[in-house]
Structures are given as structure tokens and as C-alpha cells.
Residue, then its C-alpha position, 0 to 999 in steps of 0.5 A: m588533684m590529690q594534696f597528700s601522700r600516705n606515710m609509710p614505715s620503712e619495712r614497705g620498701y621490701q614488701w612493694y617486691v614481694k607484692g610485686f613479684d605476686l603480680f608478675k607471677l599471674t602471667p610472667l609469660a606476658f610481661g616477658i614478651l612485653h620486656l623482650t619487645y622493647w629490649v630488641l627495638g632498643l638494640l635497633l634504635a641504637k644502630v639508628p642515628m638519633g636513635w637515642a631520642v626515639g628510644l626516650i619516648l619509647a622508654v616513657i611509652y613502655s613505662f606507662g604500658y607496664w603501669n596501666l597493665a599492673s593497675h588492671l591485673s591488680i583489680t582482675n588478676v588477667f593481663d589485658w593487651k588493650k589496657i596497655f595504653a588505655p589512658f595514654p593518647d588523652k595524656i600524652g601532652k601532659i605526659f612528654l611535659f612531665t618528662v621533660i620536667a622531670v629530667i631538668p634536675v639532673a641536666i643543671g647536675l650534668m652542667g654544674s658538674g661538667a663545668y667544675l670539671s672544665y675547671l679543673l682541667y683548665k686549672a690542670v692546663a695553666a699549672g702545667i700538669i696537662s697540655n692543651t694538645d692532651l685536652t683538645d685530643v679528648n674529643f668526647d673520647a671516654a678513655k682519654f677523658m678518664t685519664l685526665m680525670n686520674q690527675f685529680s685526687t678524690i678529693e677534688m673530684i667530690p663536689a662534681v659527683v654530689v652535684f650530680i648524685c644529687c641531682a639525679l636523686a631529685t628526678g628520680a624522686m620526681y619521676a618515681f610517681g608522676s606518671p600515676l599521678i597524671i593519668l590518675t588525679n589529673s594533675t598538671p605535671m609540675e603538680a605531679a613532680n611536686l607530690s612525687f618528690k614530695a612523697c619520695v622525701n616523706n617516705f625515705g626510709a622505705v624508698f631507700r630500702a626499695m632502691v637498694i632491691q633495684l640496684v641489686l636488680l639492676i646489678i643481677t641485670n648486668v651480670t647476666f647481659g640483660w637476659a635477667g631483666i626479663i623479670a627484673a624490669p617488669l618486676m621494677i614497675l610493678a613494685n612501683h605500681v604497689a608503691f604507689t597505690e599504698m601512698f596514694p589511696i585516693v584516686d580520681e573518681t572518675a577513674v574509679a566509677n569507670q573501674d579503670f583503676i583502683p588501689s591494690s588491697q591495703s589490708d596488710l598496711p599498718p593503721s595510718 
């Protein structure tokens, strides 16, 4: 198992996207088709009962597919469809166990925030600010729920927001590099989550810059009703691939011997 990650200067966060875009430009049409396929499947699943659960599984599978293609593309400059899920069947158990582990913090955040909001609501009922009828009428209606939340001051809402954001960031840090760690280093799901989390913490400056770029891409995608995602979604995953190969320059010897996965060129990196 890999024991460490390389520390990157803050400006690398921007360079990850530059190098990721260089990979994207090699085969933009293929990446666009791959994303459109995923997008259409997601829209169809949204119409099916419990389709969201299948959608989550599909998202995990596609994220691995994107990453595998990026790894192969960085070596050969050729987009090979057969490489999409090359190591996936052998790793499927670890992959889904890792996904469960990675979402634990955000689940805790949701429960913690929900418990605190429930406390605020019932406190408001006791004080006569809102009625029991108002509370029971919410019935998972987002608009009605927000109307109730407007009864509280921003200061009262801060603890719930802070708890959720911190837990969501923890999940993001665990998930960021966990998948390639499982595929390339034979790390266990817990080890992959731990290494990924530490890598993000140790490289906070670079990761933060990359997150800002990702946020901008997500906003642009939302404004264009999803169409910009044809470029933005592959670019974010390609940038993640570049970040991984720079932070974790050593991979499993078997993978290297098989020429399946080799880190991208690191010639532009500053000395360690």
C-alpha cells in the first residue's frame, strides 16, 4: 500500500486543469459522447421509481471509466473504449465499499444538521412562533420547509450549515483520490479513504484552487442547462487524474509492468 502523497505548491491547482484540458483536446468528441450517454441515462433514471439509487451506482461506474480512459490516454494519446472498465470487475467489491465509507461523513452531517433544525423547529413551536399545524404540513415540501426556516435568524442557522459543510468537505476529500488508489495500489477502501483525505489536507492550497475552478465550471454548466457539462464534466475528472499522478508518483509494480497505468509526465513539477 502507498504510504504517502507528494506535497504540491498552491499554483498546481490551476495547472491540473491546464494539463487536463490538454488531454481533453486529444479526443474531445469521444469524451463528449461518453458524457452525453451518461447524461441521457441519468435523465431516464430520474423518471423511474428508485432510479436515483441506480443513478448513484451509474455515477460511480462512469467516474471510474473516465479515470481509466484518462490514465490510458496520458500514456498512448489514444482514446481506447476497451480501457473504460478494464480493472473494474476485479475491484467492484472494494469500489462500492469505498463509496459507502466515503459518504459516511456527509450522512453524519445530514443527520446532525437535521437534528439541530428539528430542535429549532420544536423550540419555535413551544414559543408559539409557528404552530403544530405548520410543522405537520411541511411533509417533505421544500418550499414549505424554507418558509419555516425563514423564521430563524442567520446566526441560529450557522451551526447546521457549518456542520454540513465540514462533513461534506470531509467526504469530498476522502473521495477525491480514493478510486485510483484502490485500482493502482491495491489499497483497502479504508486505506484509500484515509490516504485521499490526508493528500487533500496536505495540499490544501492546490486543492482549494482546483475547487474554485470546479465551482466556476459547475456554475457555467448550470447556467447553460447542462450543455457545458459536455466539456466541464470530462475536464474535472481529467484534472483529478493529473492531480493524482502528481501527488502519488509511485503506483503498483504489477500495473506498471502491464503498462496499464503509468503516471503522467511530471517534468514541469518543481523539485520535491
